[in-house]
KOLLUMPA-559360 format. One record per residue (C-alpha): residue in three letters; chain; x, y, z. Coordinates in steps of 0.25 Angstrom, whole numbers, plus 2048, in hexadecimal, padded with zeros to 3 digits. Layout:
// KOLLUMPA-559360
+------+-------+-----+-----+-----+
! rest ! kette !   x !   y !   z !
+------+-------+-----+-----+-----+
!  ALA !     A !   X !   Y !   Z !
...
+------+-------+-----+-----+-----+
// end
This chain:
// KOLLUMPA-559360
+------+-------+-----+-----+-----+
! rest ! kette !   x !   y !   z !
+------+-------+-----+-----+-----+
!  MET !     A ! D24 ! 9C6 ! F33 !
!  ALA !     A ! D2D ! 9CF ! F2B !
!  ILE !     A ! D36 ! 9DC ! F2D !
!  TYR !     A ! D2E ! 9E8 ! F29 !
!  HIS !     A ! D33 ! 9F5 ! F24 !
!  ARG !     A ! D2C ! A01 ! F28 !
!  PRO !     A ! D28 ! A0B ! F1D !
!  ALA !     A ! D2B ! A1A ! F1F !
!  MET !     A ! D20 ! A1F ! F28 !
!  ARG !     A ! D18 ! A2C ! F23 !
!  CYS !     A ! D0D ! A2E ! F2C !
!  PRO !     A ! D0A ! A21 ! F34 !
!  ILE !     A ! D00 ! A21 ! F40 !
!  VAL !     A ! D06 ! A18 ! F49 !
!  SER !     A ! D02 ! A17 ! F58 !
!  PRO !     A ! D07 ! A19 ! F65 !
!  LEU !     A ! D08 ! A0F ! F71 !
!  LEU !     A ! D04 ! A13 ! F7F !
!  ILE !     A ! D12 ! A12 ! F81 !
!  LEU !     A ! D0F ! A06 ! F8A !
!  ILE !     A ! D1C ! A01 ! F88 !
!  GLY !     A ! D2B ! A03 ! F86 !
!  GLY !     A ! D30 ! A11 ! F86 !
!  GLY !     A ! D22 ! A15 ! F87 !
!  TRP !     A ! D1E ! A0D ! F93 !
!  SER !     A ! D29 ! A15 ! F9A !
!  GLY !     A ! D1E ! A20 ! F99 !
!  LEU !     A ! D17 ! A19 ! FA5 !
!  ALA !     A ! D21 ! A20 ! FAD !
!  ALA !     A ! D1F ! A2E ! FA7 !
!  GLU !     A ! D2A ! A2C ! F9C !
!  ASP !     A ! D32 ! A23 ! FA4 !
!  GLU !     A ! D3C ! A1B ! F9B !
!  SER !     A ! D41 ! A12 ! FA6 !
!  LEU !     A ! D37 ! A07 ! FA6 !
!  ALA !     A ! D32 ! 9FC ! F9D !
!  GLU !     A ! D3B ! 9F6 ! F92 !
!  VAL !     A ! D31 ! 9F4 ! F88 !
!  PRO !     A ! D2E ! 9F7 ! F7A !
!  HIS !     A ! D2D ! A06 ! F77 !
!  VAL !     A ! D22 ! A09 ! F6D !
!  SER !     A ! D1E ! A17 ! F6D !
!  SER !     A ! D24 ! A25 ! F6D !
!  GLY !     A ! D1A ! A2D ! F74 !
!  ALA !     A ! D15 ! A2D ! F81 !
!  GLY !     A ! D08 ! A23 ! F81 !
!  ALA !     A ! CFC ! A23 ! F8A !
!  VAL !     A ! D02 ! A1D ! F97 !
!  ASP !     A ! D0F ! A23 ! F94 !
!  ALA !     A ! D09 ! A31 ! F93 !
!  THR !     A ! D00 ! A30 ! F9F !
!  LEU !     A ! D08 ! A2A ! FAB !
!  GLY !     A ! D12 ! A36 ! FAD !
!  GLY !     A ! D09 ! A3E ! FB7 !
!  GLY !     A ! D08 ! A4D ! FB5 !
!  GLN !     A ! CFD ! A58 ! FB6 !
!  GLY !     A ! CF5 ! A61 ! FAE !
!  ASP !     A ! CFD ! A6D ! FA8 !
!  ASP !     A ! CFD ! A76 ! FB4 !
!  SER !     A ! D05 ! A80 ! FAD !
!  PHE !     A ! D02 ! A7E ! F9E !
!  ASP !     A ! CF7 ! A86 ! F9A !
!  ASP !     A ! CEC ! A90 ! F9E !
!  ALA !     A ! CE2 ! A85 ! FA2 !
!  THR !     A ! CEB ! A82 ! FAF !
!  ALA !     A ! CE2 ! A89 ! FB9 !
!  LEU !     A ! CD6 ! A82 ! FB3 !
!  LYS !     A ! CDD ! A75 ! FB4 !
!  GLN !     A ! CE1 ! A77 ! FC3 !
!  LYS !     A ! CD2 ! A7A ! FC6 !
!  ASP !     A ! CCE ! A6D ! FBF !
!  TYR !     A ! CD8 ! A65 ! FC6 !
!  LYS !     A ! CD5 ! A56 ! FC5 !
!  PRO !     A ! CDC ! A4D ! FCE !
!  VAL !     A ! CD9 ! A41 ! FC5 !
!  GLU !     A ! CDA ! A41 ! FB5 !
!  ILE !     A ! CD5 ! A35 ! FAE !
!  ALA !     A ! CD6 ! A33 ! F9F !
!  ALA !     A ! CD2 ! A28 ! F96 !
!  VAL !     A ! CD3 ! A28 ! F87 !
!  PRO !     A ! CD5 ! A20 ! F7B !
!  TYR !     A ! CDD ! A25 ! F70 !
!  PRO !     A ! CE4 ! A21 ! F62 !
!  THR !     A ! CF3 ! A20 ! F63 !
!  SER !     A ! CFE ! A20 ! F58 !
!  ASP !     A ! D0D ! A1F ! F58 !
!  PRO !     A ! D17 ! A19 ! F4F !
!  THR !     A ! D19 ! A0C ! F56 !
!  LEU !     A ! D0C ! A05 ! F58 !
!  GLY !     A ! D02 ! A0A ! F4E !
!  VAL !     A ! CF5 ! A11 ! F51 !
!  GLY !     A ! CED ! A0D ! F5D !
!  ILE !     A ! CE3 ! A11 ! F68 !
!  THR !     A ! CE7 ! A13 ! F76 !
!  ALA !     A ! CDF ! A14 ! F83 !
!  LEU !     A ! CE4 ! A1C ! F8F !
!  ALA !     A ! CDF ! A1F ! F9C !
!  LEU !     A ! CE6 ! A27 ! FA7 !
!  ALA !     A ! CE4 ! A2E ! FB4 !
!  ALA !     A ! CEC ! A39 ! FBA !
!  VAL !     A ! CEA ! A3B ! FC9 !
!  ARG !     A ! CEF ! A48 ! FD0 !
!  ARG !     A ! CEE ! A49 ! FDE !
!  SER !     A ! CEE ! A58 ! FDF !
!  GLN !     A ! CEC ! A64 ! FD6 !
!  GLN !     A ! CFB ! A66 ! FD6 !
!  ASP !     A ! CFF ! A58 ! FD4 !
!  ASN !     A ! D07 ! A58 ! FC7 !
!  ARG !     A ! D0B ! A49 ! FC7 !
!  PRO !     A ! CFD ! A41 ! FC7 !
!  ILE !     A ! CFC ! A32 ! FC9 !
!  THR !     A ! CFA ! A2D ! FBB !
!  ILE !     A ! CF4 ! A20 ! FB6 !
!  ALA !     A ! CF3 ! A1C ! FA8 !
!  ALA !     A ! CEF ! A10 ! FA0 !
!  ALA !     A ! CEE ! A0E ! F92 !
!  GLY !     A ! CEC ! A04 ! F87 !
!  MET !     A ! CEF ! A04 ! F78 !
!  VAL !     A ! CED ! 9FC ! F6B !
!  THR !     A ! CF3 ! 9FF ! F5D !
!  GLU !     A ! CF1 ! 9FC ! F4F !
!  ASN !     A ! CFD ! 9F2 ! F4E !
!  GLY !     A ! CF8 ! 9E9 ! F59 !
!  SER !     A ! CFF ! 9F0 ! F65 !
!  TRP !     A ! CF8 ! 9F2 ! F71 !
!  GLY !     A ! CFB ! 9F4 ! F80 !
!  ALA !     A ! CF6 ! 9F9 ! F8E !
!  ALA !     A ! CFD ! A00 ! F99 !
!  GLY !     A ! CFB ! A07 ! FA7 !
!  GLY !     A ! D02 ! A0E ! FB1 !
!  ILE !     A ! D03 ! A18 ! FBC !
!  ARG !     A ! D0D ! A23 ! FC1 !
!  ALA !     A ! D0A ! A29 ! FCF !
!  PRO !     A ! D12 ! A34 ! FD5 !
!  LEU !     A ! D12 ! A31 ! FE4 !
!  CYS !     A ! D17 ! A38 ! FF1 !
!  ASP !     A ! D15 ! A46 ! FEC !
!  ASP !     A ! D1C ! A42 ! FDF !
!  ASP !     A ! D29 ! A3C ! FE6 !
!  LEU !     A ! D26 ! A2F ! FE0 !
!  ARG !     A ! D20 ! A2B ! FD2 !
!  VAL !     A ! D1B ! A1D ! FD0 !
!  LEU !     A ! D19 ! A17 ! FC3 !
!  ALA !     A ! D13 ! A09 ! FBF !
!  GLY !     A ! D0E ! A03 ! FB2 !
!  GLY !     A ! D0C ! 9F8 ! FA9 !
!  GLY !     A ! D07 ! 9F3 ! F9B !
!  TYR !     A ! D06 ! 9E9 ! F90 !
!  ALA !     A ! D07 ! 9EB ! F81 !
!  HIS !     A ! D07 ! 9E3 ! F74 !
!  LEU !     A ! D10 ! 9EB ! F6A !
!  ASN !     A ! D12 ! 9E9 ! F5B !
!  THR !     A ! D1F ! 9F1 ! F57 !
!  ASN !     A ! D2B ! 9F0 ! F4E !
!  PHE !     A ! D3A ! 9EE ! F51 !
!  TYR !     A ! D42 ! 9F7 ! F47 !
!  GLY !     A ! D50 ! 9F3 ! F4D !
!  ILE !     A ! D5A ! 9FC ! F55 !
!  GLY !     A ! D60 ! A0A ! F50 !
!  VAL !     A ! D5C ! A15 ! F47 !
!  ALA !     A ! D60 ! A0D ! F3A !
!  ALA !     A ! D56 ! A02 ! F3E !
!  GLY !     A ! D4B ! A0C ! F40 !
!  GLU !     A ! D4E ! A13 ! F33 !
!  ARG !     A ! D4C ! A06 ! F2B !
!  GLY !     A ! D3F ! A04 ! F31 !
!  THR !     A ! D40 ! 9F5 ! F30 !
!  PHE !     A ! D39 ! 9ED ! F3C !
!  VAL !     A ! D35 ! 9E1 ! F42 !
!  PRO !     A ! D26 ! 9E1 ! F47 !
!  ILE !     A ! D26 ! 9DC ! F56 !
!  SER !     A ! D1B ! 9DA ! F60 !
!  GLN !     A ! D1D ! 9DC ! F6F !
!  ASP !     A ! D15 ! 9DA ! F7B !
!  VAL !     A ! D19 ! 9E2 ! F87 !
!  ALA !     A ! D15 ! 9E2 ! F96 !
!  VAL !     A ! D1C ! 9EC ! F9F !
!  GLY !     A ! D1A ! 9F0 ! FAE !
!  LEU !     A ! D22 ! 9FB ! FB5 !
!  LEU !     A ! D23 ! A02 ! FC3 !
!  GLY !     A ! D2B ! A0E ! FC7 !
!  ALA !     A ! D2D ! A19 ! FD1 !
!  LEU !     A ! D34 ! A27 ! FD0 !
!  PHE !     A ! D38 ! A2D ! FDD !
!  LYS !     A ! D3B ! A3D ! FDE !
!  VAL !     A ! D49 ! A40 ! FE1 !
!  ALA !     A ! D49 ! A4E ! FDE !
!  ASP !     A ! D40 ! A59 ! FD9 !
!  ASP !     A ! D39 ! A53 ! FCC !
!  LEU !     A ! D44 ! A48 ! FCC !
!  TYR !     A ! D3F ! A3A ! FCE !
!  VAL !     A ! D47 ! A2D ! FCD !
!  GLY !     A ! D42 ! A1E ! FCF !
!  PRO !     A ! D42 ! A10 ! FCB !
!  ARG !     A ! D3A ! A09 ! FC0 !
!  VAL !     A ! D37 ! 9FA ! FBE !
!  SER !     A ! D30 ! 9F4 ! FB2 !
!  TYR !     A ! D2D ! 9E6 ! FAD !
!  ASN !     A ! D29 ! 9E2 ! F9E !
!  THR !     A ! D28 ! 9D7 ! F95 !
!  VAL !     A ! D29 ! 9D9 ! F85 !
!  THR !     A ! D26 ! 9CE ! F7C !
!  THR !     A ! D2A ! 9D1 ! F6E !
!  ARG !     A ! D26 ! 9C8 ! F62 !
!  VAL !     A ! D2B ! 9C8 ! F54 !
!  ASP !     A ! D2C ! 9BD ! F49 !
!  VAL !     A ! D3B ! 9BE ! F46 !
!  SER !     A ! D3B ! 9B0 ! F3E !
!  SER !     A ! D39 ! 9B6 ! F30 !
!  LEU !     A ! D41 ! 9C3 ! F33 !
!  SER !     A ! D4F ! 9C6 ! F2E !
!  ILE !     A ! D52 ! 9D0 ! F38 !
!  PRO !     A ! D5A ! 9DC ! F34 !
!  PRO !     A ! D67 ! 9E0 ! F3C !
!  SER !     A ! D60 ! 9EB ! F42 !
!  LEU !     A ! D56 ! 9E2 ! F48 !
!  GLN !     A ! D5F ! 9D8 ! F4D !
!  GLY !     A ! D65 ! 9D6 ! F5B !
!  TYR !     A ! D57 ! 9D7 ! F63 !
!  ASP !     A ! D4E ! 9CC ! F67 !
!  LEU !     A ! D41 ! 9D0 ! F60 !
!  ALA !     A ! D39 ! 9C5 ! F66 !
!  SER !     A ! D3A ! 9C5 ! F75 !
!  GLU !     A ! D32 ! 9C3 ! F82 !
!  ASP !     A ! D39 ! 9CE ! F8B !
!  ARG !     A ! D37 ! 9D0 ! F9A !
!  THR !     A ! D3E ! 9DD ! F9F !
!  ALA !     A ! D3F ! 9E2 ! FAD !
!  SER !     A ! D45 ! 9F0 ! FAE !
!  LEU !     A ! D49 ! 9F9 ! FBA !
!  GLY !     A ! D4D ! A07 ! FB8 !
!  VAL !     A ! D4E ! A14 ! FBF !
!  GLN !     A ! D49 ! A22 ! FB9 !
!  ALA !     A ! D4A ! A30 ! FBD !
!  GLU !     A ! D42 ! A3C ! FB8 !
!  TRP !     A ! D42 ! A4B ! FBB !
!  ASP !     A ! D34 ! A50 ! FB8 !
!  THR !     A ! D31 ! A5F ! FB9 !
!  ARG !     A ! D26 ! A5F ! FAF !
!  ASP !     A ! D19 ! A67 ! FB2 !
!  ASN !     A ! D10 ! A5C ! FAC !
!  THR !     A ! D14 ! A4E ! FA9 !
!  PHE !     A ! D09 ! A4B ! F9E !
!  TYR !     A ! D0B ! A59 ! F97 !
!  PRO !     A ! D17 ! A61 ! F9D !
!  SER !     A ! D19 ! A6F ! F99 !
!  ARG !     A ! D26 ! A72 ! FA0 !
!  GLY !     A ! D31 ! A6A ! FA8 !
!  TRP !     A ! D3A ! A5E ! FA6 !
!  TYR !     A ! D39 ! A4F ! FA6 !
!  ILE !     A ! D46 ! A48 ! FA6 !
!  THR !     A ! D46 ! A39 ! FA8 !
!  GLY !     A ! D52 ! A2F ! FA8 !
!  SER !     A ! D51 ! A20 ! FAB !
!  ALA !     A ! D5A ! A13 ! FAB !
!  VAL !     A ! D54 ! A05 ! FAA !
!  GLY !     A ! D5A ! 9F7 ! FAA !
!  SER !     A ! D52 ! 9EC ! FA5 !
!  GLU !     A ! D53 ! 9DD ! FA6 !
!  LEU !     A ! D4D ! 9D5 ! F9A !
!  ASP !     A ! D49 ! 9C6 ! F99 !
!  LYS !     A ! D46 ! 9C0 ! F8C !
!  GLY !     A ! D3C ! 9B5 ! F8C !
!  LEU !     A ! D3F ! 9B3 ! F7D !
!  VAL !     A ! D4E ! 9B2 ! F7A !
!  LEU !     A ! D54 ! 9B0 ! F6C !
!  PRO !     A ! D60 ! 9A6 ! F6B !
!  GLY !     A ! D6D ! 9AD ! F70 !
!  ALA !     A ! D64 ! 9B9 ! F76 !
!  ALA !     A ! D65 ! 9BC ! F85 !
!  ASP !     A ! D59 ! 9B9 ! F8D !
!  HIS !     A ! D5C ! 9C5 ! F97 !
!  VAL !     A ! D62 ! 9D2 ! F95 !
!  SER !     A ! D63 ! 9DF ! F9D !
!  TYR !     A ! D62 ! 9ED ! F96 !
!  TYR !     A ! D61 ! 9FB ! F9A !
!  LYS !     A ! D5C ! A08 ! F96 !
!  CYS !     A ! D5D ! A17 ! F9A !
!  SER !     A ! D54 ! A23 ! F96 !
!  PHE !     A ! D55 ! A32 ! F97 !
!  ALA !     A ! D4B ! A3C ! F93 !
!  THR !     A ! D4A ! A4B ! F95 !
!  ASN !     A ! D3C ! A53 ! F93 !
!  ARG !     A ! D3B ! A62 ! F94 !
!  TYR !     A ! D2E ! A6A ! F93 !
!  TRP !     A ! D2C ! A79 ! F91 !
!  MET !     A ! D1F ! A81 ! F91 !
!  VAL !     A ! D21 ! A8A ! F85 !
!  THR !     A ! D13 ! A91 ! F86 !
!  PRO !     A ! D07 ! A8E ! F8F !
!  LYS !     A ! D02 ! A84 ! F85 !
!  SER !     A ! D0F ! A7E ! F7F !
!  VAL !     A ! D1A ! A75 ! F83 !
!  LEU !     A ! D28 ! A72 ! F7E !
!  ALA !     A ! D2D ! A63 ! F82 !
!  MET !     A ! D3A ! A5D ! F7F !
!  GLN !     A ! D40 ! A50 ! F82 !
!  VAL !     A ! D4E ! A49 ! F81 !
!  LYS !     A ! D4E ! A3A ! F83 !
!  THR !     A ! D58 ! A2F ! F82 !
!  ASP !     A ! D58 ! A20 ! F85 !
!  TRP !     A ! D63 ! A16 ! F86 !
!  ARG !     A ! D62 ! A06 ! F85 !
!  SER !     A ! D6D ! 9FC ! F88 !
!  SER !     A ! D71 ! 9F1 ! F7E !
!  GLN !     A ! D67 ! 9E6 ! F83 !
!  THR !     A ! D5B ! 9EE ! F82 !
!  PRO !     A ! D50 ! 9E6 ! F7A !
!  PHE !     A ! D4B ! 9ED ! F6D !
!  TYR !     A ! D3E ! 9F1 ! F72 !
!  ALA !     A ! D44 ! 9F9 ! F7D !
!  LEU !     A ! D4F ! A01 ! F76 !
!  ALA !     A ! D4F ! A10 ! F75 !
!  SER !     A ! D45 ! A16 ! F6A !
!  VAL !     A ! D44 ! A23 ! F64 !
!  GLY !     A ! D35 ! A20 ! F61 !
!  SER !     A ! D32 ! A1E ! F70 !
!  SER !     A ! D36 ! A2D ! F73 !
!  LEU !     A ! D35 ! A35 ! F66 !
!  ARG !     A ! D28 ! A35 ! F5E !
!  GLY !     A ! D29 ! A32 ! F4F !
!  TYR !     A ! D30 ! A24 ! F51 !
!  VAL !     A ! D2B ! A16 ! F52 !
!  SER !     A ! D30 ! A11 ! F61 !
!  THR !     A ! D36 ! A04 ! F5C !
!  GLN !     A ! D3D ! A0A ! F4F !
!  TYR !     A ! D49 ! A13 ! F54 !
!  GLN !     A ! D4F ! A0C ! F60 !
!  ASP !     A ! D5D ! A09 ! F65 !
!  ARG !     A ! D64 ! A09 ! F73 !
!  THR !     A ! D65 ! A18 ! F74 !
!  MET !     A ! D5B ! A24 ! F71 !
!  VAL !     A ! D5B ! A33 ! F71 !
!  THR !     A ! D4E ! A3B ! F6E !
!  ALA !     A ! D4C ! A4A ! F6F !
!  GLN !     A ! D3F ! A51 ! F6C !
!  ALA !     A ! D36 ! A5E ! F6E !
!  GLU !     A ! D28 ! A61 ! F6E !
!  TYR !     A ! D1F ! A6D ! F6E !
!  ARG !     A ! D11 ! A6B ! F75 !
!  TYR !     A ! D06 ! A75 ! F74 !
!  ASP !     A ! CF9 ! A74 ! F7B !
!  THR !     A ! CEE ! A7B ! F73 !
!  GLY !     A ! CE4 ! A7C ! F7E !
!  TRP !     A ! CD9 ! A79 ! F75 !
!  HIS !     A ! CD2 ! A6C ! F77 !
!  ARG !     A ! CDE ! A65 ! F7F !
!  ILE !     A ! CE6 ! A65 ! F71 !
!  GLY !     A ! CF5 ! A67 ! F70 !
!  ALA !     A ! CFF ! A66 ! F65 !
!  THR !     A ! D0E ! A63 ! F65 !
!  GLY !     A ! D1A ! A64 ! F5C !
!  PHE !     A ! D27 ! A5C ! F5F !
!  THR !     A ! D34 ! A56 ! F59 !
!  GLY !     A ! D3F ! A4E ! F5D !
!  VAL !     A ! D4B ! A45 ! F5A !
!  GLY !     A ! D50 ! A37 ! F5E !
!  ALA !     A ! D5C ! A2E ! F5C !
!  ILE !     A ! D60 ! A20 ! F5F !
!  ALA !     A ! D6D ! A19 ! F60 !
!  PRO !     A ! D74 ! A0C ! F67 !
!  THR !     A ! D7B ! A16 ! F70 !
!  TYR !     A ! D7C ! A24 ! F74 !
!  ALA !     A ! D8A ! A25 ! F6D !
!  ASP !     A ! D83 ! A21 ! F60 !
!  LEU !     A ! D78 ! A2B ! F63 !
!  LEU !     A ! D83 ! A36 ! F64 !
!  LYS !     A ! D87 ! A31 ! F55 !
!  SER !     A ! D7A ! A32 ! F50 !
!  ASP !     A ! D78 ! A3C ! F44 !
!  ALA !     A ! D6B ! A43 ! F3E !
!  SER !     A ! D68 ! A37 ! F36 !
!  ASP !     A ! D66 ! A2E ! F43 !
!  LEU !     A ! D5D ! A38 ! F4A !
!  LEU !     A ! D4D ! A35 ! F4A !
!  PRO !     A ! D46 ! A42 ! F49 !
!  ALA !     A ! D37 ! A45 ! F4C !
!  ILE !     A ! D2D ! A51 ! F4B !
!  GLY !     A ! D1F ! A52 ! F4D !
!  ALA !     A ! D12 ! A58 ! F52 !
!  GLY !     A ! D06 ! A54 ! F5A !
!  LEU !     A ! CF9 ! A57 ! F60 !
!  ARG !     A ! CF4 ! A55 ! F6F !
!  TRP !     A ! CE7 ! A53 ! F76 !
!  THR !     A ! CE7 ! A54 ! F85 !
!  VAL !     A ! CDF ! A47 ! F8A !
!  ALA !     A ! CE1 ! A4A ! F99 !
!  PRO !     A ! CE1 ! A59 ! F9B !
!  GLU !     A ! CE4 ! A58 ! FAA !
!  ASN !     A ! CF1 ! A52 ! FA8 !
!  HIS !     A ! CF3 ! A57 ! F99 !
!  ILE !     A ! CF5 ! A49 ! F93 !
!  ASN !     A ! CF4 ! A4A ! F84 !
!  ILE !     A ! CF0 ! A41 ! F78 !
!  ARG !     A ! CFB ! A44 ! F6E !
!  PHE !     A ! CFC ! A42 ! F5F !
!  ASP !     A ! D09 ! A44 ! F58 !
!  THR !     A ! D0E ! A44 ! F4A !
!  VAL !     A ! D1D ! A42 ! F49 !
!  TYR !     A ! D26 ! A41 ! F3D !
!  GLY !     A ! D33 ! A39 ! F3F !
!  ARG !     A ! D3E ! A32 ! F37 !
!  ASP !     A ! D34 ! A27 ! F32 !
!  GLY !     A ! D29 ! A31 ! F2F !
!  THR !     A ! D1C ! A36 ! F36 !
!  VAL !     A ! D16 ! A2E ! F42 !
!  TRP !     A ! D09 ! A32 ! F4B !
!  TYR !     A ! D07 ! A31 ! F5A !
!  LEU !     A ! CFA ! A31 ! F62 !
!  SER !     A ! CFD ! A2F ! F71 !
!  VAL !     A ! CFB ! A34 ! F7F !
!  GLY !     A ! D04 ! A3E ! F86 !
!  GLU !     A ! D10 ! A46 ! F82 !
!  ALA !     A ! D1C ! A3F ! F7B !
!  TYR !     A ! D25 ! A44 ! F87 !
+------+-------+-----+-----+-----+
// end
């Protein structure tokens, strides 16, 4: 096996993952970033990621509201296979099944159950399922989920310079994860609660013939890791619709501690490490017209010094236009905005969006970043509503970033 140099990208079609794992797996908790410490592999919301948030049809979004209320359905079931694409795993196919159960016509937080499976052109595959259930008049929100995936990805190193070089080591990872959490209402729209997760990550790479560049040294690329994580998350949620918000705030913060045991230890390496991460995100939504929405997000992640390479903060896990494993470090900040327009014609919508991200070893280093360190992105997309009662969309996005143009095809809005 050799180290590869990735040529400059023009218009690659490269696929999505369901976000069965990693930063994406946290979508099982409706954008919860406090859960499993497993490889991040996608920047958008995947099938399970997008569908376990709860929410209702747009009770204030367009002129069809009255008709929707008359046609109220207590249970909406959707099952659909569809092609997928993002910059990390290549073109693939995903099968998604979901059920959203509203206990009354006024219930704006349904019980949501979702399951999905995917396979991609580079040999990656996976399956996941989960449930998010608001209970006790939404004073308690319970989450449970699990999944397994085999991923073929690349390790580029740490920092902006490593990502720019485009030099990587191909790795293969088998990931299993389970999680359980609860959120308790402590004030109007404010929830706090614990989350626990357990995962195993087996990473394989033939390093015997490699001359590892300095940017790729310092991490055990071949490992058999078992990680138990305990964290706390708070969220303030005033959105009118979790799947497709048209107004309101969604603010989340989390702190997680993880204990990692290594089944495969290199000479001189520790067989047990403790590491930590914190995340904070603010989403804001405005209804511009009865058929259009402006959405904005600011997000930051922090990781401690012992964090394994596959769980570092990644620009690509938040900002479209970048490979999730390419630009990563211990701290990350992204800011983005998106204009969403519902045409009202055959369930079709359109979007335009832009954003910028940055990574660095510490927040002090982030403050020293100049324009050359920033990772910009700009793009446009189409939407098709696959589940009208809850306004769940299949999305196609074309994004131009620092390394060229990439395509995404997935389920659910990016944030």
